[in-house]
C-alpha positions as CSV (number, residue, x, y, z in Angstrom):
1,M,3.4,6.8,48.7
2,K,5.4,5.6,51.8
3,A,7.9,8.3,51.6
4,W,5.1,11.0,51.3
5,G,4.2,10.0,54.9
6,F,7.3,10.0,56.0
7,F,8.1,13.7,54.6
8,A,4.7,14.9,56.3
9,L,5.6,12.9,59.7
10,I,9.1,14.8,59.4
11,F,7.1,17.9,58.7
12,F,5.0,17.3,61.8
13,L,7.7,16.7,64.0
14,S,9.6,19.7,63.4
15,L,6.8,22.0,63.5
16,V,5.9,20.4,67.2
17,G,9.4,20.6,68.2
18,S,10.1,23.9,66.8
19,G,7.3,25.1,69.5
20,K,5.0,26.6,66.8
21,S,1.6,26.0,67.4
22,F,-1.6,25.0,65.2
23,P,-4.0,27.4,64.6
24,E,-7.0,26.9,67.4
25,I,-10.5,25.2,65.8
26,I,-11.9,27.5,63.9
27,S,-15.8,29.0,63.9
28,C,-18.0,27.8,61.3
29,D,-18.6,30.9,59.9
30,T,-14.8,31.4,59.4
31,Y,-14.8,28.2,57.8
32,R,-17.0,29.3,55.2
33,E,-14.9,32.4,54.7
34,I,-12.2,30.6,54.1
35,Q,-14.4,28.2,51.8
36,D,-15.5,31.0,49.9
37,L,-12.2,32.5,49.8
38,E,-10.8,29.4,48.2
39,E,-13.3,29.3,45.4
40,R,-13.0,32.9,44.4
41,L,-9.2,32.1,44.4
42,A,-9.8,29.2,42.1
43,D,-11.7,31.1,40.0
44,L,-9.0,33.9,39.6
45,Y,-6.4,31.5,39.2
46,F,-8.7,30.6,35.8
47,Q,-9.4,34.0,35.1
48,R,-5.2,35.2,35.3
49,E,-4.6,32.2,33.0
50,A,-7.0,33.2,30.8
51,A,-5.5,36.8,30.6
52,H,-2.1,35.4,30.1
53,S,-2.7,33.2,27.2
54,L,-4.7,35.8,25.5
55,M,-1.4,38.3,26.1
56,Q,0.9,35.5,24.3
57,K,-1.6,34.9,21.4
58,H,-1.8,38.6,20.6
59,T,1.9,39.2,21.1
60,A,2.6,36.6,18.9
61,N,0.5,37.9,16.2
62,A,1.8,41.3,16.6
63,L,5.4,40.0,16.4
64,R,4.5,38.2,13.2
65,W,2.8,41.2,11.8
66,Q,4.6,43.9,12.6
67,F,7.0,43.9,9.3
68,Q,4.4,43.0,6.8
69,H,3.1,46.1,4.9
70,D,-0.5,44.7,4.6
71,N,-0.9,43.4,8.2
72,Q,0.6,46.7,9.7
73,F,-3.2,47.8,11.3
74,D,-3.7,44.1,12.6
75,A,-0.2,44.2,14.2
76,R,-1.2,47.4,16.2
77,R,-4.6,46.1,16.9
78,S,-3.1,43.1,18.5
79,W,-0.4,45.3,20.4
80,R,-3.3,47.3,22.2
81,L,-5.3,43.8,22.8
82,A,-2.0,42.2,24.7
83,Q,-1.5,45.3,26.6
84,E,-5.1,45.2,27.6
85,A,-4.5,41.4,28.5
86,R,-1.3,42.5,30.4
87,V,-3.3,45.0,32.5
88,R,-5.7,42.6,33.3
89,W,-3.3,40.1,34.0
90,L,-2.0,42.4,36.9
91,E,-5.3,43.4,37.9
92,I,-6.4,40.0,38.9
93,S,-2.9,39.2,40.4
94,R,-3.2,41.7,42.9
95,E,-6.7,40.7,43.8
96,I,-5.0,36.8,44.4
97,E,-2.5,38.6,46.7
98,R,-5.4,40.7,48.1
99,I,-7.4,37.8,48.9
100,E,-4.5,35.3,49.9
101,G,-3.5,37.5,52.6
102,K,-7.0,37.6,53.9
103,R,-7.5,33.9,53.9
104,N,-3.9,33.5,55.6
105,N,-4.7,36.5,58.1
106,L,-8.2,34.2,59.0
107,L,-6.0,30.6,59.3
108,F,-3.1,32.1,61.2
109,E,-4.6,35.2,63.2
110,D,-3.4,35.3,66.8
111,D,-6.3,35.4,69.1
């Protein structure tokens, strides 16, 4: 734990020495908005992981079933479901990027 504190001190001193300033004290409304964005991000990270898991599951099923004569219909269905999960994963990732950008703008905006 002492090493962590040492590295934090070095990081702090490097910021002070580099001339970068910390953001001014933010207003309560901005703080609440940042908290709301953080909560939304946590939810989106969870949803993205769920979509990724579904995508992997359906892809594995499709790969396993595609050459089995009796399961070709199931394989096609699994490929379709894997593609739908991939599209959902991409949508969530774009939303995460948008919200992270908004959060960073609120945190580091120049007044």
